[in-house]
N, C-alpha and C positions, 0 to 999 in steps of 0.2 A: 305544751308550751303555758303555762299561765302567764300570766297578767304582772307576777313578782318575779317568776324567773326572767323576762323580759328587760322588765326597768332594768333586775340586779345585771344583766350584760350589757344595758344601756349604760349606765351609769360606771361599769368597771369603763370601757371605749372612752366613755369622759374623762374620768379619773387615770386612765394609760395618759392619753392625749394629753391630758394637763400639764402632769409630772417629766413628759419627756419637750415642751414648750419647753418651761422650767429652767432644766435641764439645758438648756441656749442649744435641744437637738427639736428640726419642725414637729409638731403635733404630730403630721401623719404617719410617724413614725412609730410612735406610741401605740395608736390605733392597731398598726399591724401589727406589735409584738403583741399586743395580748391577741389578738384574730390569729395567731402563731400557735401560743401554746395554750389555743382553748380546747377542750375539748374537740377530737374530731370525730364522735358517736354518727353517724349516717341520720337518726333523726332526730337530734338534735340541732346540726345544719338544717335541717329539710325544714324542721319549723322553724327556727326562727327566719329562716329564707322567701317562709311563706309569710311569717308578720311584718317585714321588711320590705320586701319587693316592689308592695304599691306606692309605698310614699319613700324609695329612691328612686321609680321608675315614672314615678307621675310629678313628682316636686324636687326633688334635691338633683338627679338628675340634668331638667332642667335650668333650674338654678344657676347649676355647675357651670354650665356651656354657655350660657348669657355673660355672670362673669367672667370667663375668661375670654370672651368677645369682646368684651367691655377691657378688659387692661389691655385687650392686642394695641395696640399705639401706631396703625399700619402707615399714617403719613413719616413717619423714622424710614421709612423704604423707597425715598427721596430721590430721582436720579438715579444714570442707569448704569453708577456703577454698585451703588445697594439693590439693584433690580437683578444686573448682574450676580452680585453673589447669592442673594438671593436663588435664584436658577440654579446653581454654584452645587447647593445647600441641595435642593429636589432631585436635581442629577445626582449624586452620590449616595443620597436617600434612597434614591431607585436602583441605583445600581450596585449598590450594598445590599440591598436586601435577597435584591431580586436572583442574584449572582450568589451569597452565600447560600438561598437559602434551596438551589436552583442546586447545588454540588451536595451539598450534604443529603437533595432525597435521593438524585441519580447514587448517591456515596452508600444508600440502605433501599437500591435494587429499585427504585421508581421507577417508572418511564419518561420519554421527556415532557409528551406532555400534560399530561400529572404532576411530572418540576417543576415544568412554569407553572401552569394553575397555583404550586403552592407559594412559589414564589412572590405570584402578583398576590395572594391573598395572605403572605406574611407583609405586605407591603401598605396595607390596612394602617395607622397611625393608630393605637388606641387611646382610652379613659388611660391608662394609667402613664402616656408618656405627655398626656395633658398633666396631670396631676405633677409628673416630675418637671416639668419644663415652670410651673406653675410654682415648685420649690425652689427650683434654679432661682427663678428671679427674685420671687422672696428674701434669698440668700446673698440675693447680690452674685451671685456666680456665672447668671449671663447678664447681658445687659437687655436692657425694654426694646435694642434693634432684630439683638439677634434672636429673642423672642420671638419679635413678629415676624422671621425668615421663616424661624423653627414654625410657626401657628400656620403661616402657607403652604410649610410645607405638610406639612400636617393633614389640610383642607385635601389640598391638588392632588397626594397619593392616595388620600383616602376616596374623594370625588373617581380619579379614576378607575378602584378597583373591580368594580362591576363590569364597565364597557369591556375596559379590556381580559378580563373572565370568561365574557362572552363572545369573545373573539376565537380566544381559546380555546373554551367549551363550549361551544353551540348548548340550548337547552337539548336540542333531537340528538345530540351525542349523549350528553345525560344522560338520559333516560336510555337509548340504546345500549349505555356500557353499566345500568344501574340492578346490582343483583335481585328485585322486584322483578327488572322486565327479563331476564334469563332467566327467574321460574316461572311467567305468563307465559 
């Protein structure tokens, strides 16, 4: 990966994002589209990742989370009815992902404990959800109050993952079931 090739790739990403923004579509979709049509040669993907990973993880990701936190107006969730709705959003999100993942895992022949663990892990709300929420807020698809509820839901469901997973799948059980332990 030469500096010129990396510069060209970054220029194409920015140009694609700018183009979709000018067309009235969010810039994120332009960057995504370019990524979708890029060659998938394993060496190219690894080289680009190696060049950009440190910058992304150390600078851009914390900036994005800070930006999202500053956009979240938690004060909009005032009153019992707003917090009740927020709790309902959290409950529906948890049950929907947990039950859907559990059923799919069981249909795939996975045992109950592993299926529940998959459902718990699916409850983490990842970076893409935050990006979609941000786009939805910018486009006016969701209100600032719904945005705040969804951000609280994302935080709650992500924070509950590790403790719930430890209950369902304690470290001792993971160690006894791992392929490495079976060989030893």
